[in-house]
C-alpha positions as CSV (number, residue, x, y, z in Angstrom):
1,M,-88.7,-27.1,176.7
2,T,-89.9,-29.8,179.2
3,G,-90.4,-28.5,182.6
4,A,-90.5,-24.8,181.6
5,T,-93.5,-22.8,182.6
6,G,-94.7,-19.3,182.2
7,A,-92.4,-16.6,180.6
8,T,-89.6,-19.2,180.3
9,A,-91.7,-21.6,178.3
10,R,-92.6,-18.7,175.9
11,R,-89.1,-17.8,175.2
12,P,-87.5,-18.8,171.8
13,I,-85.5,-22.1,172.1
14,P,-81.9,-20.9,171.3
15,A,-79.7,-22.3,168.6
16,H,-76.3,-22.2,170.4
17,G,-73.0,-22.2,168.6
18,H,-71.1,-25.4,168.5
19,S,-68.5,-24.5,171.2
20,A,-68.7,-24.4,174.9
21,V,-68.5,-21.1,176.7
22,D,-68.1,-20.1,180.3
23,Y,-70.8,-17.3,180.2
24,E,-73.9,-19.4,179.1
25,Q,-75.2,-22.7,179.9
26,R,-75.4,-24.7,176.8
27,V,-75.7,-28.4,176.0
28,D,-74.4,-30.4,179.0
29,Y,-73.4,-33.7,177.5
30,D,-72.9,-35.4,180.8
31,R,-76.4,-34.5,181.7
32,L,-77.6,-35.6,178.3
33,R,-75.9,-39.1,178.6
34,E,-77.3,-39.6,182.1
35,Y,-80.8,-38.7,181.0
36,R,-80.7,-41.2,178.1
37,I,-79.5,-44.2,180.1
38,R,-81.9,-43.4,182.9
39,R,-84.8,-43.5,180.6
40,A,-83.7,-46.7,179.0
41,R,-83.2,-48.4,182.4
42,A,-86.8,-47.2,183.5
43,A,-88.2,-48.7,180.4
44,L,-86.4,-52.0,181.0
45,E,-87.6,-52.1,184.7
46,A,-91.2,-51.4,183.6
47,G,-91.6,-54.4,181.6
48,E,-91.1,-58.3,181.9
49,C,-87.7,-58.4,180.3
50,G,-84.5,-59.2,182.1
51,A,-82.5,-57.4,179.5
52,F,-82.6,-55.5,176.2
53,L,-80.4,-56.6,173.3
54,L,-80.2,-53.7,171.0
55,F,-79.2,-53.7,167.4
56,D,-81.0,-50.5,166.4
57,F,-78.2,-47.9,165.8
58,Y,-80.3,-45.2,167.5
59,N,-81.0,-47.4,170.5
60,I,-77.4,-48.3,170.8
61,R,-76.5,-44.5,170.8
62,Y,-79.1,-43.8,173.3
63,T,-77.8,-46.5,175.9
64,T,-74.2,-46.6,175.2
65,Q,-73.6,-42.9,174.1
66,T,-71.5,-44.1,171.2
67,W,-71.9,-43.7,167.4
68,I,-70.4,-45.1,164.2
69,G,-72.1,-44.0,161.1
70,G,-71.5,-44.3,157.4
71,A,-70.8,-47.8,155.8
72,L,-71.5,-49.6,159.2
73,G,-74.9,-48.0,159.6
74,D,-76.7,-50.8,158.0
75,K,-74.7,-53.8,158.5
76,M,-76.2,-55.1,161.9
77,S,-72.5,-55.4,163.0
78,R,-73.0,-53.5,166.4
79,Y,-75.0,-54.5,169.4
80,A,-75.6,-53.7,173.0
81,L,-76.9,-55.5,176.1
82,L,-78.5,-53.6,178.9
83,T,-79.5,-55.9,181.9
84,R,-81.5,-55.1,185.0
85,G,-79.2,-53.6,187.6
86,G,-76.3,-53.8,185.2
87,E,-74.2,-51.5,183.1
88,P,-74.5,-51.4,179.3
89,V,-72.2,-53.7,177.4
90,L,-71.3,-52.9,173.7
91,W,-70.0,-55.1,171.1
92,D,-68.4,-52.9,168.2
93,F,-66.5,-53.2,165.0
94,G,-62.9,-54.2,165.6
95,S,-60.8,-51.6,166.8
96,A,-63.8,-49.2,167.6
97,A,-63.9,-51.1,171.0
98,R,-60.5,-50.0,171.9
99,H,-61.3,-46.3,170.8
100,H,-64.3,-46.4,173.1
101,Q,-62.1,-47.6,176.0
102,L,-59.9,-44.6,175.5
103,Y,-62.4,-42.0,174.8
104,A,-65.8,-43.0,176.2
105,P,-65.0,-43.3,180.0
106,W,-68.8,-43.6,180.9
107,L,-68.6,-47.2,179.6
108,R,-66.6,-49.5,181.8
109,P,-63.5,-50.5,179.7
110,E,-64.4,-54.2,180.0
111,N,-67.7,-53.4,178.7
112,S,-66.4,-52.2,175.2
113,R,-65.8,-55.4,173.3
114,A,-65.0,-56.3,169.8
115,G,-67.7,-58.2,168.1
116,M,-68.6,-59.6,164.7
117,L,-71.9,-61.3,163.6
118,G,-71.5,-61.6,159.9
119,L,-72.1,-58.4,158.1
120,R,-75.8,-59.2,157.1
121,G,-74.9,-62.6,156.0
122,A,-71.6,-62.0,154.2
123,I,-70.2,-64.4,156.8
124,A,-72.6,-67.3,156.7
125,P,-74.2,-68.3,160.0
126,E,-72.4,-71.7,159.7
127,A,-69.2,-70.1,160.6
128,G,-70.5,-69.9,164.2
129,L,-70.2,-66.2,165.0
130,M,-73.8,-65.8,166.0
131,A,-73.8,-69.1,168.0
132,S,-70.8,-67.9,169.9
133,A,-72.4,-64.5,170.6
134,V,-75.7,-66.0,171.8
135,R,-73.8,-68.3,174.1
136,E,-71.8,-65.3,175.6
137,I,-74.9,-63.3,176.1
138,K,-76.8,-66.2,177.7
139,G,-73.9,-66.8,180.0
140,M,-74.0,-63.1,181.1
141,L,-77.7,-63.4,181.8
142,Q,-77.2,-66.6,183.8
143,D,-74.4,-64.8,185.8
144,A,-76.7,-61.8,186.4
145,G,-79.5,-64.2,187.6
146,L,-81.7,-63.3,184.7
147,A,-81.8,-66.4,182.6
148,G,-85.4,-67.1,183.2
149,L,-86.7,-63.7,182.0
150,P,-87.3,-62.8,178.4
151,V,-84.9,-60.8,176.3
152,G,-86.2,-57.8,174.6
153,V,-84.8,-57.3,171.1
154,D,-85.5,-54.3,168.9
155,I,-84.4,-55.4,165.3
156,V,-82.7,-58.6,164.4
157,E,-81.5,-60.8,161.5
158,P,-83.5,-64.1,161.4
159,P,-80.5,-66.3,161.8
160,F,-79.6,-64.6,165.1
161,L,-83.2,-64.9,166.3
162,F,-83.3,-68.5,165.3
163,E,-80.1,-69.0,167.3
164,M,-81.5,-67.3,170.4
165,Q,-84.4,-69.7,170.3
166,R,-82.2,-72.7,169.7
167,Q,-80.3,-71.9,172.8
168,G,-83.4,-71.6,174.7
169,L,-84.0,-67.8,175.2
170,T,-87.5,-66.3,175.1
171,V,-87.4,-63.3,172.7
172,V,-89.9,-60.4,172.9
173,D,-90.2,-57.0,171.4
174,A,-88.1,-54.4,172.9
175,Q,-88.5,-51.6,170.2
176,Q,-91.9,-50.5,171.7
177,S,-90.4,-49.9,175.1
178,M,-87.4,-48.0,173.6
179,L,-89.4,-45.8,171.4
180,D,-91.5,-44.9,174.6
181,A,-88.2,-44.1,176.5
182,R,-86.9,-41.8,173.6
183,Q,-90.3,-39.8,172.9
184,I,-89.9,-37.2,175.7
185,K,-86.9,-35.0,174.9
186,S,-84.7,-33.5,177.7
187,P,-83.6,-29.7,177.4
188,D,-80.3,-30.7,175.9
189,E,-81.9,-32.9,173.4
190,I,-84.3,-30.0,172.4
191,A,-81.1,-27.6,172.3
192,L,-79.4,-30.0,169.7
193,L,-82.6,-30.3,167.6
194,S,-82.7,-26.6,167.6
195,M,-79.1,-26.3,166.6
196,A,-79.7,-28.9,163.9
197,A,-82.7,-27.0,162.6
198,A,-80.7,-23.7,162.5
199,M,-78.1,-25.3,160.3
200,V,-80.8,-25.8,157.7
201,D,-82.2,-22.4,158.1
202,G,-78.7,-21.3,156.7
203,V,-78.7,-23.8,153.9
204,Y,-82.0,-22.8,152.7
205,Q,-80.6,-19.3,152.4
206,D,-77.9,-20.7,150.2
207,I,-80.5,-22.6,148.2
208,T,-82.5,-19.6,147.4
209,E,-79.4,-17.8,146.0
210,A,-78.6,-20.8,143.9
211,L,-82.1,-21.7,142.7
212,K,-81.9,-20.3,139.1
213,P,-82.7,-21.7,135.7
214,G,-80.1,-24.0,134.5
215,V,-79.1,-25.5,137.8
216,R,-79.9,-29.2,138.2
217,E,-81.6,-30.8,141.3
218,N,-78.5,-32.8,142.0
219,E,-76.3,-29.6,142.1
220,I,-78.5,-28.3,144.9
221,V,-78.2,-31.7,146.7
222,A,-74.4,-31.2,146.3
223,L,-74.4,-27.8,147.8
224,A,-76.5,-28.6,150.7
225,N,-74.3,-31.6,151.6
226,K,-71.2,-29.5,151.4
227,R,-72.5,-26.6,153.4
228,L,-74.0,-29.1,156.3
229,Y,-70.8,-30.9,156.7
230,E,-68.9,-27.5,156.8
231,M,-71.3,-26.5,159.5
232,G,-70.7,-29.6,161.6
233,S,-73.4,-32.2,160.5
234,D,-72.4,-35.6,161.5
235,Q,-74.7,-37.3,158.9
236,V,-76.6,-36.0,155.9
237,E,-79.0,-38.8,155.7
238,A,-81.0,-37.7,152.5
239,I,-82.0,-34.6,150.6
240,N,-85.0,-34.5,148.5
241,A,-84.9,-32.1,145.6
242,V,-88.1,-32.1,143.5
243,S,-88.9,-29.6,140.8
244,G,-91.3,-28.8,137.9
245,E,-93.3,-31.8,136.6
246,R,-91.7,-34.0,139.2
247,C,-93.6,-32.3,141.9
248,N,-96.8,-34.2,141.4
249,P,-96.9,-36.9,142.3
250,H,-94.2,-36.7,145.0
251,P,-91.2,-39.1,144.2
252,H,-89.5,-38.6,147.6
253,N,-86.0,-38.4,145.8
254,F,-83.8,-36.1,143.6
255,S,-82.8,-36.5,140.0
256,D,-80.6,-34.7,137.5
257,R,-83.5,-32.6,136.2
258,I,-82.6,-29.0,134.9
259,I,-84.6,-26.5,136.7
260,R,-86.4,-24.1,134.4
261,P,-88.0,-20.6,134.9
262,G,-91.4,-20.7,136.5
263,D,-90.8,-24.0,138.3
264,Q,-92.3,-24.8,141.6
265,A,-89.5,-26.6,143.6
266,F,-89.4,-28.3,147.0
267,F,-86.7,-29.7,149.1
268,D,-86.4,-31.9,152.2
269,I,-83.1,-31.7,154.2
270,I,-82.6,-34.7,156.6
271,Q,-79.4,-34.4,158.6
272,S,-78.2,-34.6,162.1
273,Y,-76.0,-32.7,164.5
274,N,-74.7,-34.7,167.4
275,G,-77.3,-37.3,166.4
276,Y,-80.3,-35.1,166.4
277,R,-82.1,-35.0,163.2
278,T,-84.0,-32.5,160.9
279,C,-86.7,-33.2,158.6
280,Y,-87.4,-29.9,157.0
281,Y,-89.1,-29.2,153.8
282,R,-89.5,-25.8,152.0
283,T,-91.2,-25.0,148.8
284,F,-89.9,-22.0,146.3
285,G,-90.9,-20.6,143.0
286,V,-88.0,-20.2,140.5
287,G,-88.1,-16.7,139.2
288,S,-92.0,-16.4,139.2
289,A,-95.0,-18.3,140.3
290,T,-98.5,-19.0,138.7
291,A,-101.8,-18.4,140.4
292,S,-102.2,-22.1,140.6
293,Q,-98.8,-22.7,142.3
294,R,-99.7,-19.8,144.9
295,D,-103.2,-21.3,145.5
296,A,-101.6,-24.7,146.2
297,Y,-99.1,-23.3,148.6
298,T,-101.8,-21.1,150.4
299,R,-103.7,-24.4,151.0
300,A,-100.7,-26.4,152.2
301,R,-100.0,-23.5,154.5
302,E,-103.6,-23.4,156.0
303,W,-103.4,-27.1,156.6
304,M,-100.1,-26.6,158.4
305,D,-101.3,-23.7,160.6
306,A,-104.4,-25.7,161.5
307,A,-102.4,-28.7,162.6
308,I,-100.0,-26.4,164.6
309,G,-102.9,-24.7,166.3
310,V,-104.1,-28.0,167.8
311,V,-101.0,-28.9,169.2
312,K,-100.8,-28.6,173.1
313,P,-100.2,-31.1,175.9
314,G,-103.2,-33.5,176.5
315,V,-104.4,-33.4,172.8
316,G,-104.7,-36.6,171.0
317,T,-102.9,-37.2,167.7
318,D,-106.2,-37.9,166.0
319,Q,-107.4,-34.3,166.6
320,V,-104.3,-33.2,164.7
321,A,-104.9,-35.6,161.8
322,R,-108.5,-34.6,161.6
323,V,-107.6,-31.1,160.5
324,W,-105.9,-32.5,157.3
325,P,-107.9,-33.2,154.3
326,A,-108.7,-37.0,153.6
327,A,-106.7,-38.7,150.9
328,E,-109.6,-38.5,148.4
329,E,-109.8,-34.7,148.7
330,F,-106.4,-34.3,147.1
331,G,-106.3,-37.0,144.6
332,F,-105.5,-40.4,146.2
333,A,-107.6,-43.4,146.5
334,S,-106.9,-44.3,150.1
335,E,-104.9,-43.1,153.2
336,M,-102.4,-45.7,152.5
337,A,-101.7,-44.4,148.9
338,A,-101.4,-40.8,150.4
339,F,-99.3,-41.9,153.5
340,G,-96.4,-39.3,154.2
341,L,-98.1,-36.4,152.5
342,Q,-100.2,-35.0,155.4
343,F,-98.0,-36.4,158.0
344,G,-96.3,-35.8,161.4
345,H,-93.5,-37.7,163.0
346,G,-91.4,-37.7,166.0
347,L,-87.8,-36.3,165.8
348,G,-84.7,-37.3,167.9
349,L,-81.8,-39.7,167.4
350,G,-84.1,-41.4,164.6
351,L,-86.0,-39.7,161.9
352,H,-89.4,-41.4,162.5
353,E,-89.8,-41.5,166.3
354,R,-93.1,-41.2,168.3
355,P,-95.6,-39.9,167.7
356,I,-96.6,-40.8,164.1
357,I,-99.5,-38.6,163.1
358,S,-101.5,-39.6,160.1
359,R,-105.2,-40.3,159.2
360,L,-103.9,-43.7,158.4
361,N,-103.3,-44.8,162.1
362,S,-104.1,-41.8,164.2
363,L,-107.9,-41.7,164.0
364,E,-108.3,-45.1,165.4
365,H,-105.2,-45.4,167.6
366,P,-104.4,-41.9,168.9
367,V,-101.5,-41.1,171.1
368,E,-101.6,-38.3,173.8
369,I,-99.3,-35.3,173.0
370,Q,-97.1,-34.6,176.0
371,E,-94.8,-31.9,177.0
372,G,-91.4,-32.5,175.8
373,M,-92.3,-34.2,172.5
374,V,-90.6,-33.0,169.4
375,F,-92.1,-33.8,166.1
376,A,-92.3,-32.6,162.4
377,L,-95.4,-31.8,160.6
378,E,-95.6,-32.1,157.0
379,T,-98.3,-31.0,154.5
380,Y,-98.6,-31.4,150.7
381,C,-100.9,-29.8,148.2
382,P,-101.0,-30.6,144.4
383,A,-101.7,-27.7,142.2
384,S,-104.5,-27.4,139.8
385,D,-102.1,-27.3,136.9
386,G,-101.7,-31.0,137.2
387,F,-98.0,-31.2,137.9
388,S,-96.8,-28.6,140.4
389,A,-97.3,-29.1,144.2
390,A,-96.4,-27.3,147.5
391,R,-94.9,-29.1,150.4
392,I,-94.1,-27.5,153.8
393,E,-92.8,-28.9,156.8
394,E,-92.3,-27.4,160.4
395,E,-90.5,-28.9,163.3
396,V,-92.6,-28.4,166.7
397,V,-91.6,-28.5,170.3
398,V,-94.4,-29.1,172.7
399,T,-94.1,-26.8,175.7
400,A,-96.5,-26.3,178.7
401,A,-97.3,-22.8,177.0
402,G,-98.1,-24.4,173.5
403,P,-95.9,-25.2,170.5
404,Q,-92.6,-23.8,169.6
405,I,-91.4,-23.9,166.0
406,L,-87.7,-24.8,165.4
407,T,-87.7,-24.3,161.6
408,R,-87.2,-20.7,160.9
409,F,-86.8,-20.1,157.1
410,P,-89.8,-18.0,156.0
411,A,-92.6,-20.1,154.9
412,Q,-95.9,-18.2,155.5
413,E,-96.1,-17.3,151.7
414,L,-94.5,-19.0,148.9
415,F,-91.0,-17.7,148.6
416,V,-89.9,-16.9,145.0
417,A,-86.2,-17.3,144.6
418,N,-84.3,-14.8,142.3
419,A,-87.7,-13.0,141.3
420,Y,-87.7,-11.5,137.8
């Protein structure tokens, strides 16, 4: 945990219950909100922009401490403005703005506003909603004395970008600054990441008990979704369930395939607790395992342990990537074709934050690993039988004393579920 030293840094990171208690220090949400807005403001002040205009849901949550998921998560319907020296302003979907006024007191009531831009084009730009929104934002920048400075935008619909330019605003990239702000996690963020991982620990126990011949991949997905929501997940983003001949090549999805005796099967559980995500693979044998399957697992584990062994503050991500095999060594023509198989990615409010670790990008453009970073490391090894494969993933917290692992379900050896 960032700032920890000595014996404190070596203590396991706890996975608290979801409640608050009076006899332990747990997640302090006021402290979490203050940390995030302070980091966002520092990123804004460090650059050329007079303001950040944010559409990325994770950046909106980071700066306004609000969240709406589900059907609105991909509609570009919510946006927030953070100005130099100002308080964040949020335009939200209809009555959600009034809800924030009642239940999100860290936002000024007048800064929670209803807004609508068109639901990804369902309301055409000719209706004028985007033009009106840009005029409002431009007026706010003028009132704040920031009209002559660029506006940083993270992601944007082309018509909105064109409207900003038509009204004379200079638009630059804010996503790089926001990702920089989000890459160092506070103790509260790390605690939430640990809690999210502990939830998946439990789901893997449920999966091992259910993983028998005759069950279908989609049934395991249903089981995992049910258990995660019962345990308090606020979003199950995706669950990969891959078995038998579907293991190689890795399809990155699930199907209704019926699981059979002797299959190798791997799963990835991507979900969040209070916004903080997991990306957590485990591989199992179903009833039994062949020598080919065990050998693939052993190599995937060796590559994982080698990568974890490199991790410490001050190391470059290129040093991590170099311990992994080149794409050609496990059957791919290029690093682009093999991207995501020997892989690392930051975890936080988003699934893919900084640093991204891969032979595709890290060898030539390394990033320094820093205390307080949290990232997932993933390895994949196809088996010599031509269709089985092993997939392992561990979530790593970088501390002054070295890496700590958040993902605890046993993975040093191939776990054979319901052995016979």
